[in-house]
C-alpha positions, -999 to 999 in steps of 0.1 A, spaced: 593 97 -43 611 130 -32 624 134 -69 590 133 -83 574 158 -57 604 182 -65 599 178 -103 560 184 -101 564 221 -94 589 224 -124 564 205 -147 536 227 -138 555 259 -143 568 247 -177 532 239 -187 520 273 -176 548 287 -198 537 268 -228 499 276 -224 483 300 -247 477 335 -235 440 343 -241 440 380 -228 451 409 -250 487 408 -260 493 443 -272 471 473 -270 474 495 -301 487 529 -293 484 554 -321 493 590 -322 467 595 -348 440 570 -359 431 561 -394 407 583 -410 384 579 -439 375 609 -461 342 622 -445 348 601 -413 338 569 -400 301 575 -407 308 581 -444 328 547 -445 300 528 -428 274 542 -453 295 533 -483 302 499 -467 267 492 -463 257 505 -498 283 482 -514 274 452 -492 237 457 -503 246 461 -539 272 433 -544 264 406 -518 234 383 -522 229 374 -484 201 350 -495 228 327 -509 244 323 -474 228 312 -441 234 344 -423 210 355 -396 221 377 -367 250 401 -359 282 397 -378 314 417 -370 338 427 -398 373 436 -388 390 454 -416 428 461 -417 441 494 -428 476 491 -442 502 518 -439 495 528 -475 458 534 -467 443 506 -485 421 479 -470 441 448 -472 425 421 -450 390 412 -438 381 390 -409 346 380 -398 331 368 -366 313 344 -362 322 320 -389 294 310 -411 286 283 -435 304 290 -468 323 318 -450 351 318 -475 328 325 -504 309 352 -484 342 369 -473 353 370 -511 321 386 -520 325 411 -492 361 419 -502 348 426 -539 321 449 -524 350 467 -504 369 473 -535 341 493 -549 343 518 -519 354 552 -532 381 570 -511 414 559 -495 422 559 -459 446 581 -441 466 555 -422 470 554 -386 503 570 -372 524 559 -344 548 590 -338 556 599 -374 553 565 -392 522 550 -407 511 517 -392 485 490 -397 453 494 -379 418 479 -378 383 494 -381 353 471 -369 319 472 -386 290 453 -371 261 444 -394 228 428 -383 217 404 -410 182 391 -410 161 372 -437 145 407 -446 178 426 -451 205 441 -430 214 471 -409 247 482 -393 249 488 -356 
């Protein structure tokens, strides 16, 4: 019985070590953040214009706030898009949004860490409704 009591704390420690960390694991620290020609407002305006022009939201069951997380690569190109929350047919919707993003004119100046360009992210929140959508 004493063996089992001694093993219990070790078992709990090993389980704690294997559990997932749900908190932030790394805080991005840049010496310069990514910049779009004309600033963040210019990007958001173009993003919304292209979203309105190329994505038919009536084809998807979207109603409410959606957050788009866009990765800016070290070469200044937008190369990944994530969306929260997930929706029905989200893969097709994300493909449509990616197509709209390709139509945005202008190239990002990448974020810098010391003297090296690095990946960074920009967040765009959009409020979809049955009548249209607007960014927050």
